[in-house]
C-alpha positions in Angstrom: 0.0 0.0 0.0 3.0 2.3 -0.5 2.7 5.9 -1.7 -1.0 6.1 -1.8 -0.9 9.8 -1.9 1.8 10.0 -4.6 1.2 12.2 -7.6 4.1 10.5 -9.4 3.3 7.5 -11.6 5.7 4.5 -12.0 8.4 5.2 -14.5 7.6 8.9 -14.7 11.0 9.9 -13.5 13.9 7.8 -12.3 15.5 8.9 -9.1 19.3 8.3 -8.8 20.0 9.4 -5.2 18.1 9.8 -1.9 18.5 12.7 0.6 17.2 12.1 4.1 16.4 14.6 6.8 17.4 13.3 10.3 15.3 14.4 13.2 11.7 13.3 13.0 12.4 11.5 9.7 14.9 8.8 10.6 15.1 9.3 14.3 12.3 9.6 16.8 13.4 12.9 18.3 10.4 15.2 18.1 8.8 13.9 21.3 12.1 14.2 23.1 12.3 17.8 21.9 8.9 18.5 23.4 9.9 17.0 26.7 13.0 19.1 26.8 11.2 22.3 26.1 8.6 21.5 28.7 11.2 20.8 31.3 13.2 24.0 30.4 10.2 26.3 30.4 9.0 24.9 33.7 12.0 26.6 35.3 10.5 29.9 34.2 7.0 29.1 35.2 5.8 28.7 31.6 4.2 26.0 29.5 4.8 25.2 25.8 2.3 26.5 23.2 1.5 23.5 20.9 0.6 25.6 17.9 3.7 27.7 18.1 5.9 24.6 18.4 4.3 22.9 15.4 5.4 25.9 13.3 9.0 25.6 14.5 9.3 22.0 13.3 12.4 21.6 11.2 13.9 25.0 11.9 17.7 25.6 12.2 19.0 26.0 15.7 19.6 29.7 15.6 16.1 30.6 14.3 14.6 28.1 16.7 16.3 29.7 19.7 15.3 33.2 18.6 11.7 32.1 18.4 11.7 30.4 21.8 13.2 33.4 23.6 10.7 35.8 21.9 7.5 33.7 22.1 8.0 32.9 25.8 9.6 36.2 26.8 12.6 34.5 28.4 15.2 36.7 30.2 17.9 35.2 27.9 19.7 35.9 24.7 19.2 33.2 22.0 22.8 32.1 22.4 22.3 31.8 26.2 19.3 29.7 25.6 21.2 27.4 23.3 24.1 27.1 25.8 21.6 26.3 28.6 19.4 23.8 26.8 22.0 21.8 24.8 23.2 19.6 27.8 19.5 18.4 28.1 19.5 17.5 24.4 22.7 15.5 24.7 21.2 13.4 27.5 18.0 12.8 25.5 19.7 11.8 22.3 20.8 8.6 24.0 17.1 7.6 24.0 16.4 8.4 20.4 15.5 5.3 18.3 15.2 4.7 14.6 11.7 5.2 13.4 9.8 2.3 11.8 11.3 1.5 8.4 14.3 3.8 8.8 17.0 1.1 9.1 15.3 -0.8 6.3 15.5 2.1 3.9 19.1 3.0 4.7 20.2 -0.6 4.3 18.2 -1.2 1.1 19.5 1.7 -0.8 23.1 1.3 0.4 23.1 -2.4 -0.5 21.7 -1.6 -4.0 24.4 1.0 -4.6 22.0 4.0 -4.5 23.8 7.0 -3.1 22.2 8.3 0.1 22.9 11.6 1.9 21.9 13.1 5.2 20.9 16.8 5.2 19.8 18.2 8.5 19.1 21.7 9.9 21.1 20.6 13.0 24.8 21.6 13.4 27.2 19.0 11.9 28.7 18.1 15.3 25.3 17.4 16.7 24.4 15.3 13.7 27.6 13.2 14.1 26.7 12.6 17.7 23.3 11.3 16.9 24.4 9.2 13.9 27.2 7.6 15.9 24.6 6.1 18.3 22.9 4.2 15.4 24.7 1.0 14.3 25.9 1.1 10.7 24.5 4.5 9.7 27.8 6.4 9.4 29.2 4.0 6.8 26.0 4.0 4.7 25.8 7.8 4.0 28.1 9.0 1.3 27.4 12.7 2.3 26.4 14.1 5.7 25.6 17.9 5.9 24.5 20.2 8.7 23.0 23.7 8.3 26.3 25.3 9.5 28.1 23.9 6.4 26.0 25.9 3.9 25.1 29.6 3.5 21.5 29.1 4.7 19.6 26.3 6.3 16.1 25.1 5.3 13.8 26.4 3.9 16.6 27.6 1.7 17.5 24.9 -0.9 21.2 25.3 -0.2 21.8 22.1 1.9 20.0 19.9 -0.6 21.8 21.4 -3.6 25.1 20.9 -1.9 24.3 17.3 -1.0 23.4 16.6 -4.7 26.6 18.3 -5.8 28.8 16.2 -3.5 27.0 13.0 -4.6 27.5 14.0 -8.3 23.8 13.7 -9.1 21.6 16.3 -10.8 19.0 17.8 -8.4 16.1 16.7 -10.7 17.1 13.1 -10.0 17.3 13.4 -6.2 14.5 12.2 -3.9 14.1 14.0 -0.6 12.5 12.4 2.4 11.3 14.9 5.0 9.1 15.2 8.0 8.7 19.0 8.3 7.0 21.6 6.0 10.2 23.7 6.1 12.1 20.7 4.8 9.6 20.0 2.1 9.8 23.6 1.0 13.5 23.4 0.8 13.4 20.2 -1.3 10.9 21.6 -3.8 13.0 24.9 -4.0 16.0 22.7 -5.0 14.0 21.3 -7.9 13.8 17.8 -6.3 11.0 15.3 -5.8 9.9 15.2 -2.1 8.2 12.5 0.0 6.7 13.9 3.2 6.3 11.7 6.3 5.0 14.2 8.8 6.1 13.9 12.4 2.7 14.8 13.7 -0.5 13.4 12.3 -2.4 16.7 13.0 -0.1 18.5 10.5 -0.7 16.1 7.6 -2.9 18.4 5.5 -0.2 21.1 5.5 2.1 19.1 3.2 0.2 19.6 -0.1 3.3 20.8 -2.0 5.0 17.4 -1.5 5.0 15.0 -4.4 3.9 12.2 -2.0 2.6 12.1 1.6 3.0 9.0 3.7 2.0 8.1 7.2 5.1 5.9 7.7 8.4 5.1 6.0 7.1 1.6 5.8 4.7 2.8 3.1 7.4 4.0 0.8 7.4 2.1 -2.5 10.8 2.5 -4.2 9.5 1.2 -7.6 7.3 4.3 -7.9 10.5 6.3 -8.1 12.4 4.0 -10.4 14.4 2.6 -7.5 15.2 -1.1 -6.7 12.2 -2.9 -5.2 12.1 -4.4 -1.7 12.5 -8.2 -1.5 12.2 -8.6 2.3 8.5 -9.5 2.6 7.9 -13.1 3.8 4.3 -14.5 3.8 2.9 -10.9 3.5 4.7 -10.0 6.7 7.6 -7.7 7.3 10.1 -7.9 10.2 10.6 -4.6 11.8 12.8 -3.3 14.6 11.0 -3.9 17.9 8.9 -1.0 19.3 7.8 -1.4 22.9 5.2 0.5 24.9 2.5 0.0 27.6 -1.2 0.1 27.0 -4.6 -0.3 28.6 -6.6 -3.0 26.8 -10.4 -2.8 27.0 -12.9 -4.8 24.9 -10.7 -4.8 21.7 -9.5 -1.2 22.0 -6.1 -0.1 23.3 -5.1 3.1 25.0 -1.3 3.7 25.1 0.4 5.4 28.0 3.8 5.7 29.8 4.4 5.2 33.6 5.6 8.8 33.9 3.2 10.5 31.5 1.7 10.5 28.0 2.8 7.9 25.5 5.9 8.6 23.4 4.8 6.2 20.7 5.7 8.1 17.5 2.9 9.3 15.3 4.6 7.5 12.4 3.7 4.1 13.9 0.7 3.7 11.7 -0.9 0.7 10.0 -1.5 -3.0 10.9 1.3 -4.5 13.1 1.7 -7.6 15.1 3.7 -8.8 18.0 3.6 -10.0 21.6 1.7 -8.7 24.6 2.1 -9.5 28.3 -1.2 -8.9 30.1 -1.4 -8.7 33.9 -1.7 -12.3 35.3 -1.2 -13.9 31.9 1.7 -15.3 30.0 2.7 -13.8 26.6 0.1 -13.8 23.9 0.1 -13.1 20.1 -1.6 -9.9 19.2 -2.5 -7.8 16.1 -2.7 -4.0 16.4 -4.5 -1.7 14.0 -3.0 1.8 14.7 -4.6 4.7 13.1 -6.2 8.1 13.9 -9.6 9.4 14.8 -10.4 13.0 13.9 -13.1 15.1 15.4 -13.9 18.7 16.5 -10.6 19.9 15.1 -8.6 17.4 17.2 -6.8 14.2 16.4 -6.3 11.2 18.7 -4.7 7.9 18.2 -7.1 5.0 17.7 -5.9 1.5 18.3 -7.7 -1.7 17.7 -6.2 -4.8 19.3 -7.1 -8.4 18.4 -5.8 -11.3 20.4 -4.7 -14.2 18.1 -4.3 -17.2 20.3 -7.0 -16.9 23.0 -10.5 -15.6 23.3 -11.1 -11.9 23.8 -13.6 -12.8 26.5 -10.7 -14.2 28.7 -9.0 -10.7 28.8 -11.5 -7.9 28.9 -9.8 -5.0 30.7 -6.2 -4.8 31.9 -2.8 -3.2 31.4 -0.4 -4.8 29.0 3.2 -4.5 27.9 3.5 -4.7 24.1 6.3 -5.2 21.7 5.7 -4.7 18.0 7.9 -7.0 15.8 6.1 -7.1 12.5 4.2 -5.1 9.9 1.5 -6.1 7.5 0.1 -3.0 5.8 -1.0 0.6 5.9 -4.7 1.4 5.3 -6.7 -0.7 2.8 -9.4 2.0 2.6 -8.2 5.0 0.6 -11.4 6.9 1.4 -10.6 6.7 5.1 -6.9 6.3 5.2 -6.6 7.4 8.8 -8.8 4.7 10.1 -7.2 1.2 10.5 -9.4 -1.9 10.8 -8.1 -5.4 11.3 -9.5 -8.0 9.0 -9.3 -11.8 9.2 -6.4 -12.1 6.7 -4.3 -9.9 9.0 -4.9 -12.4 11.9 -3.9 -15.3 9.7 -0.7 -13.6 8.5 0.3 -12.6 12.1 -0.4 -16.0 13.5 1.8 -17.7 10.9 4.6 -15.1 11.2 4.8 -15.3 15.0 5.6 -19.0 14.8 8.8 -18.3 12.9 12.1 -18.0 14.7 12.9 -14.4 13.6 9.8 -13.2 15.5 10.6 -15.3 18.6 10.3 -13.9 22.2 13.9 -15.0 23.1 15.5 -12.0 21.4 13.1 -9.6 23.0 13.7 -10.1 26.7 15.2 -6.7 27.3 12.0 -5.0 26.1 9.9 -6.4 28.9 9.8 -6.0 32.6 11.7 -8.4 34.9 8.4 -10.0 35.9 7.6 -10.7 32.2 11.1 -12.2 31.7 10.2 -15.0 34.1 7.5 -16.0 31.6 9.9 -15.8 28.7 12.1 -18.3 30.4 9.2 -20.7 30.9 
């Protein structure tokens, strides 16, 4: 179900190189950024303004700092704000994980000899720090650029044009993958094709200038862009890097949460997934999750359907569970209501068969569950 929103038809134009943004596109850092700002502003008795922060998504560090100091009337100069907040960022970067499909794309293009670049509005030294924490990434990128290495950061096209120049590929044959409106604008200004994978679901309608809008990197179809196809699907299932979270299960619906506050499950976790769950007072069970969105009254909230594969739903009606997603089946199968994900019988059969295979086994997932759960893994 890749590239459902794409305006480009197969074979229309062959892309020869890929340019990725970093934060919010490959790494799940946007929720960490929100946590840091909330913590910092609390020291001044202030709270973040959600609408103002959405507009700052993708900004270069200097412009971001100027906006923060001005909007919240902080008794600091922008440089002082940067100096004070950066230690918090360095601590949080250790928690940043690759978004669903990020490692898959990087490996796929690298192994097929497609040049890939990283072009971020962060400073180069900060990019290097984040990339160094992700196994194998540094070796895969032929070019890595920060906003301090070009005349102007995004939305200027400078950083994308420089990346294309260093890769030796014409801008018209470069495909940009971005999560922010600012980044999309920069890519289009550079004369490149742009795929948008928004960091926040509520902002999806703002990306109309992109050539394609996706909910997740897992929806990207390389063949639409003249690129080598994926060959990693097995039995209509795709192995993904584990994503763990906690949730409250009630009569087939799931509400996600964290022990210390709201869930940090990235908005890009979208579609039909499967994996393992550990309910209270039960051993591990197979589960299928339909993760979408429900819009109403100008607000969006995550909607998750949960179907238990190997036992009756009546046995577990209402309890907290630990979850780990290990596989992906599809995005939406209903183009008319692409935000709403419903699980069908075929999804259940695919998940049941996949979870019996060794690559989806519980043994390799011990560290993602609590110590109490680990006792059941051993059994």
